[in-house]
N, C-alpha and C positions, 0 to 999 in steps of 0.2 A: 794564593788563589784569588782570581779577580772576578767580581760579580758581573754577570753579563748585563747588557743594557738593551737587549732586544725588546720589541714591543710585546712579544708573547710573554716573556718573563716579567715584564712590568705589569701586565694584566694579571698574571698569576699571583702577584704579590699582594693585590688588593682585593679582599673579599667584598662582595656587595653587602651593603648594610641597609637595614630597614628604615634608617633615620639616624639622627644624632645619637651617638653612644651615650648611655646613661652615665651619670657622674655622681660623686659625693655619696650620700647615704643610700640613694637609689641603687647605684652600682654595687656598693658593699652588700646590700641586702640581696641583690640578684645573685652575686657570686656566692654568697653564703648558702642560698637555697640550691643553686646548681651544684655546689660541692656536696651538700647533703643528699641530693638526688643521686649523685655519682657514688656515694658511700653506701647507700642502703643495700644494693645488690651484693657487693663484696661482703658486707656484714651478714646478710642472709645466707651466703654461701656456706660458711662454716661456723657460725655462731653456736650451732647446736651440736657440734662435733664432740665436745666433752660428754654429752649425754648419749652417745652412740650405744654404749653397753646397756644402759637402762632402757633405751628405746627398743633395742633388739629383744631384751628380756620381756618387756611389756607385750610385744606382738608375737613372741616366739619366732622371731625372724633371724636368719643367718646374717653374718657380718657382711656378706656380699649383697644381700637384699637391702640392708641398711645403707650401705655405700651407694647403692643404686639411687637412693633418694637424692643424694648430692649430684650424681651424674645427671639425673632428670632435671634438676634445677639449672645446671650448666647448659644442658641442651636447650632449655627454655630461654636462657639468657642469650644464647647465640641466635636462635631462630627469631626471638623477639626483636633483637637489634636489626637483623637483616630485613625484617618486614616493616617494623615501625619507622625506622629511619627513612627509607624511601617514601613511605606513605605520607610522612610529615612534610615532604617537599611539595605534595599536592594538596594536602588538607590543612596545613598549618601545624604549629607546635603545641599550642596551649590546650586544645581539646584532648589531644593524645596524652599530654602530660597529666592532665586531670584524670582521664580514664585509666592511665597506668597506675597512678597513685591509689585510686579507688580500688582497682583490681588487686593491687598488692595487699591492701588491708583485708579484702574479702578472702583471698587465697591464703594469707597468713593465718586467719581465723580457721579456715578449713583444715590447715595443717594441724593447728592446735587441737581440733576436735576430731581428727581422723580416727576411725574405729579400727583400722587395720593398716598393714604396711602398703597394700596396693593403693588404697585411697590416699595415703600420705604421699606416695610416689607421684600419683597424678596431680595432687594439689601442689606439690613442689615444682612440677613441670610448668603449671600455669602461673605459679608465683614467680618463676624465673622469667616467663614472657612478660608479665606485668612489670617486674623490676627492671627489665631491659629498657623500658620507656625512659626512665630517669637517666640512665647512663648515656643512651644514644642521643637523646634530645638535649641534654645539658651541653654537649659539644656543639650541636647544631645551633642552639640559641646563642652561645658564645660567638660563633662565626657570624650569625645574623647581626648581632648588636655591637660588637667591638671590632676594631680594625687597627692597623698600624702597630707600633712598637709595644703597646700595652697588651695586645692579644696573646702573645706567647707567655707572658707572665701569668695570665689567667689559666692557660692550659697547664702551666706548671702546677698551679694549685690543684686542679682536678687530678693530675697525674700523681701528686703526692697523696691525695685522698685515697686513690686506688691502691697505693703502696702501703698506707697505714692501716686501712680498714681490715684487710685479711689478717693482719697481725693482732689487731685489737679484738677482733671478733671472738676467738676462742677464750680470751681473757674475760670479756664481758659475759660470754655464755657460761663460763665457769662460775662467775659471781652469781648469776641467776640460779644456776643449779645448786649452789651452796645453800640456798634458802627455799628452793622449789624444785619442780620437775622440768623435763625437757619440753613439755607442752607450754609451760610459761614462757620459754624462749620465743615461741611463735606469737604468743600474746604480746610480748614486748615489741616484737617486730611489727605487729599490727598497730600498736600505739604509735610507734615511729612513723608508720605509714599515714596515720591520721594527721599527725603533726606536719608531715610533708605535704599532704593534700591541702591543708589550710594555708601552708606557706606558699604553695604554688598559686592558689587562688588569689592570695594577697599580693605577692611580690613578683610574679612572672607573667607579664602581659604578653600578648601575641607578638612574636618577633618577626613573623613572615607574613606581610600583607598580601591580600588576594592577587594584586597585580604582579607579584614576584613568584607566585606558585606555578608549578608545572601543570600544564593542561593535558588533556587527552586521557583523563581518568587513570586507572591502574596501569594500563598499557603504557601511557606516556610517562608515568612515574618510574616504572621499571626500565623503560628505554633509557632514561637518564642514568640509571644505575649501570646499564649495559655499556654506556659510553665511558663511564669511569673504569669499568673492568677492561675496556680496550685501551685505556691510557697507560702506556708502558711506565711512565714516570710515577704516576699515582700508585699503580700496583706495586712498584718497587718499594715505595714507602710503606704500603700496607704490609708487604711481606717482611720488611724489617721489623715492624711492630709485632707481627704474628710470631716470627721465629725467635725474637728476643723473649717474647712471652713464653714460648715453649721452654726455653732455657730456665726462665724464672720458675715455672711450674714444676719442672724437673727438680730444681733445688728445693722447692717447698715440699714436694712429696717425698724426696729422698733424704733430706737433711736430718730429720728426727732419728732415722735408723743409723745414719752415719755417725752422728754425735753421741746418741744415747747407747745404742747397741754395740757399735764398733769401738768407739773411744771411751765408753763407760761413764759419760757424764750424767749427772742427775737431771731430772726434768726441769728443775729450777735453773740449773746452769745452762741447759739447752735454751730455755726461754731467754736467758741473758744473751746468749750467742745470737739467737734469732733476732732479738731486739737490736743488738749492735749492728747487725747487717742491715736491718731496716733503717737504722739511722744513716748508714752509708747511702741507701737509696734516697732518703730525704735530702741528704747533703748534695747529692747529684742534682735533684730537682731544684733545690735552692740556688745552686751554682748556675743552673740554666737561667732561672728567672733574673738573677743579678747580672749575668753576662748579656742576656738578651736586652736588658734595660740599658746597657752601655753600647749597644749597637753591634755586638759580635754576631756574625752570620749564623743563622740557625743550622744550615747545612754543615758548617764547620764544627759546631757543637755536636751534631748528630754523628758525624764521622769520628770525632774524638770519643764519644760515648761507646760506639760500637767497638772501636779499637781498644779502649780500656777494658771493656767487658771480655772481649776475645783474649786479650793478654792475660787477664786473671784466670780464665778457663784453661788456657794453654799451660800456664804455670802450674795449675792444680794437677793436670794430667802428667806433666813432666815430673813433678814432685812425687806423685804416687809411683811412677815407673822407676825413678832413680833412687829415691830415699825411703820409699815405703809409706805406710799410713802414719801420718803425724797429725795430732790435734791442732797444733799451732799453724802448720802449713796449710791445712784444709781451711781453717778459720780465716787466715789472712788472705788467701787467694779468693775465697768466696766474698770477703769484704770488698776486695778490689772489683770483683765482677759486679757485685750489687751496686757499687758506686757508679760504674759505667752504665748499668741498666737504668739507674735513676736519671741519668743524663739523656738516655735514648728516648724514653717515652714522651716527655713533653716536647722534645725537638721534633720527633717524627709525627706526633699528633698535630702539632702546630702547622708543620709543612703540609701534611696530608690534607688537612681541612682547607688550607689556603689553595692548594692545587685543585681540590675538588669543590671549589667555592660555588660553581654553578648548580650544584645539588648537594648542599651541606648535610642534609639528612641522610642521603645515600652514602656520602663520603664517610660520615660518622658511623653508619651501619657497617660498612666494610672494614673500617679501621678497628672498631670495637668487636664486631662479630667474629672476625678471623683471629683477633687477639685471644679471645676466650676459646675458640674452637681449637687452635693449635695448642693452647695451654692444656685443655682437657685431654687432647690426644697424647700429649707428652707426659702427663702425670703418671700413668701406670707403667711407663716404659722402664723406669728404674727398677721396679720389682720384677718385670718380665725378663730383664737381662741379668738378673742375679742380685743377691744381697750379701755377697761374701766380701765386700769391701766398698770403698767409695768410688772405685773406678767406673762402674756403670753410670752413676750420676755425673761424674766429671766428664766422661766421654760424650754422653748425651748433650750436656750443656755446651761442650766444645763444638760438636757437630752443628747444633742449632745456631750458635753464634757465628760459626764459620759460614753457614748458609746465609745468615743475615748479612754478613759482610759481602758475600757474592751478590745478593739482591741489591745491596746499596750501590756497589760499583757497576754491576751489569745492567740494572734496570733504573734505579733512581738517579744515578749519575749526579751526585751532589755538586760537582763543579759547574753544572749548567745553571745552578742558582734558582731553580723554581721554588716558589712558596715563600720567598723572603719578604718580610713586612717592609712597608715604606711609610713615610709620614703623611702622604696624601691619600685622599679617598676619591 
């Protein structure tokens, strides 16, 4: 596959920067804070899940009402990214980051003090909106401040954070619940929010100077987002991220039933299986960072990641159909799929942000917002289509990954080489 040399592709490869990229300790501190900002929303998503039974009992609420508090948070996370990202292209990043961190503290405390399930649900919605600021603006700041071959490695860090945080969250929540109540989980999140607020004030300067901001107020800001929506290639990469996320969320929502109820493993063994597959995702992200540093094309790695994930999902379906339900077969095929997914996310995010470099906040909003929207839509599908085997989870994952492959080939067209980094700025 030969990289194109047209002027359009050359321009796509180089995101505009606000000035010299930070280096040394300054860069390390900035990446650490951006990683923490990226982690806080996934942590808040399900850190309180081990406390669901106690929460429902405390409020006399049904399990569906308790589950709605998580759905509300995910809705806030999607809406927040789609609004805050484009706004930051006109208003700058720092003020919105500070406001988001402060809001996260406030609404986490509101969750902790909620007198009933309705108030908790509303507070969770607003907590999601505030938490979205960190996720969407972390990617935008990276695009503002870094360029060239080092940028993909930083996106790999953020992608790995997103992969690890949901796995670590229930464990951390369980540790808190072992010594206190579900309300304390939200107090802990509020404390994390305070630390993030202080870190943003200290280590994250404004990355988008006034001369590079979009004019025309809100209308101009969202016109820039409309231009991205009309960009076939950009939306191809967005759909790849969103559809692969749908497969991942189907796995997350269905895997506990498959392994614990169907295959009869203990909760401890399931945690081990889940952690092993998370390691596969981390390995995929680490491989991406290493290969990107050696000059391997991002589009080639993205194509490989989608192919590996799709192969794993296809093997899982074929094994269920031909050999029946087997613990080893399910685990191995999910491990392969997870490894491919770990390669997809940093590749697609890096390319998507580069292609959408004229409006990094809007690009980040679409990449992150649709990622969680498709994930939230896919999560309940496993239960809807039945829980009498692993086939529903496997088929949903295969369909989502197959659609991702079609979006990659039909819309993104990786052979065109858009979004590849270069040494020059």
